[in-house]
N, C-alpha and C positions, 0 to 999 in steps of 0.2 A: 676270470681267477686272478688277474692282476690286482684288482681292488682286495681280494682276499689277503694275499700275499701282503699288502701294506697293512691292511687293519690286522692281520698276524702281528706283523714286527710291531704295530702300535701297542698292541697288548701286551707281547712279552716286554716291549721296553719297560713298562710299569711293572711287570713283575719282576723284572731283572732289577728295577731300581730297588723295590722292595728288599729282594735279595741282598744287595749289596748293602744297604743300609741295616739289616740284620747282621749282616757279617760284620760291621762295624760295632754294633752293639754286644755280639755275642761270639764272635769269632766262629770258627766250625765246631761249635760244641754238639752239633747234629751229627757229626760222624761216629758218634759212640751210639747210634740208635740201630737197632739191628731191623731188617727188613719189614717185619711183622709189627714192630713199633710204628713205622712210617706209614705202614698200610693202614693201621689203627687211626692215624691222626688224621690221613686222607678221607678215611671212613666217617670219623667225626664230622670234618667238614661238610661232607656230602649230607650226610642226615641232617645237620643243621639247616643246610640250603633247601633240602626236601619241606623241613618242617616250618621254616620261613614262607615257603610257596603255599602251604597249606592251612597255615594259621593266619589270622587276621590281627590277632593282637601280639604284638612284640613287648617284652619286657628288658631286652638289651639292643640299644639304639646302632647294631649293625647290620648291615645288609648282605646280600649276596654277592656282591662285587670282591669285597673282601675275602669270602671265604673261596670263591673260584679262583681268585689269585693264589691263596694258600694251597688248594688242589694242585696248581701248575707247579709251586714252587717245592712242594713236597714230593711231587712225583718226579722232578729234576733230582732230588736229593737221593730219591730211592734210585734212579739210574745211575747215579756217581756212585753210591755204596754197592749195585750189581758190579760195576766194573772194578771198583778199588778194595772191596770188602769192608768190613766194620774195624774201626779203629777203637783201641783201647783209650785213646786220649784224643782231643783234637789235635789234627796234624796236618791240616793245610792251610796256607798262607791265603790270604784274601785274593791274590793273583791266582793263584792255582785254583780255588774254589770259582772264581769268576770264569776261568778258562775252560774249566770242565762245564760248567752251566751252558756257556757258549756252545761248547761242542755237542752236548746232547741234545740243546734246544734246535741246533741246526740239522741234525739226525732227524728229530723228531718233526720238524717242518718238512723236511725233503720226503716223509713218509705222507704227510697231511696232503702236500701238493700230488704225489703219486695215486694217494686215495680221492683226493678231489677230484683228478682228470678223469678217473674210472666213474666215479658216483655222480659226475655231473653238477656237484655244488649242491647236494640233495640238503644238506645240513641247514641251507638258508631257509627251506620251508619247515623245519624242526621246530617246536617251541623249546623253550629253555627248561621247562621241567622234563621233557623227553631226554634233553641232554643230559639232566641230572640223573634220570632213572638208568642212563645208559651207563653214567660213571658208576652208580652203586652196583651195578650188573658186573661191571669190570672188576670193583672191589671185591665182590664175594669171590668172582672166578680167583682172583690173586690169593684170596685167603684161603681157598681150597688147595691151589696149586701150593702153596706155603705147607698147608697140613699135609700134602704130598710129599713133602719132600724134595720141591721143587720139580718132580717129576710129573711129565704129562704123556699120553700116548699118541694122541693126534691133534692135540690144541696147540696154538701158539705159547710162546714162553712169557715169562711174568714181564721182562721186558717191553714187549709189545703192549700188553695191558696199560701199563705205566704210560706209554706214549700216546695210546689211545685217549687215556684220562686226560692228560695235557691238551690233546687237540678239541677234546670235547669242551673242555673247561676254557679253552681258548675261544672258540665256537660261541658258546655262552657268554662270554664276556664281549665279545662283538654285538652279538643281539642286544644285551644289556646297554651298551653303548648307542645303538641305534635307536633305541626307545626313550 
């Protein structure tokens, strides 16, 4: 599991670097996005990954890696939005946006470590296509919870689903880096 922790950190560092560079380019313009908009952005990325996995011909020269990285970063943004609420204007300094990113990644990594302990690193035997399907399933769950105005009867909340999506995307990126 120590190897998983190091690999996880390496993947997150790449995602974090992209997040920081986009903050430099755009600031925190994403702060105006409502949760359903972020969910839809993640859904588009997951659907694109599934299409890339199923189609032999590609018309745009982008692969799964950038899309999984986008899933990680948009999911972190969604967790930040859950904590802070939606803003009318960009309202985070780069420093605060990075601090919030790091906070939510740390919480999500801790969840991964707990689940990884209990499941015995089962994800290592999974295919990237299965991880993609699990992300899509989580997205459909989130959409349903959003349609239910955030209410659930027995299910975990939206935040846990975003955290699972981050972890599945990181696992997929680890697999892709190994192949």
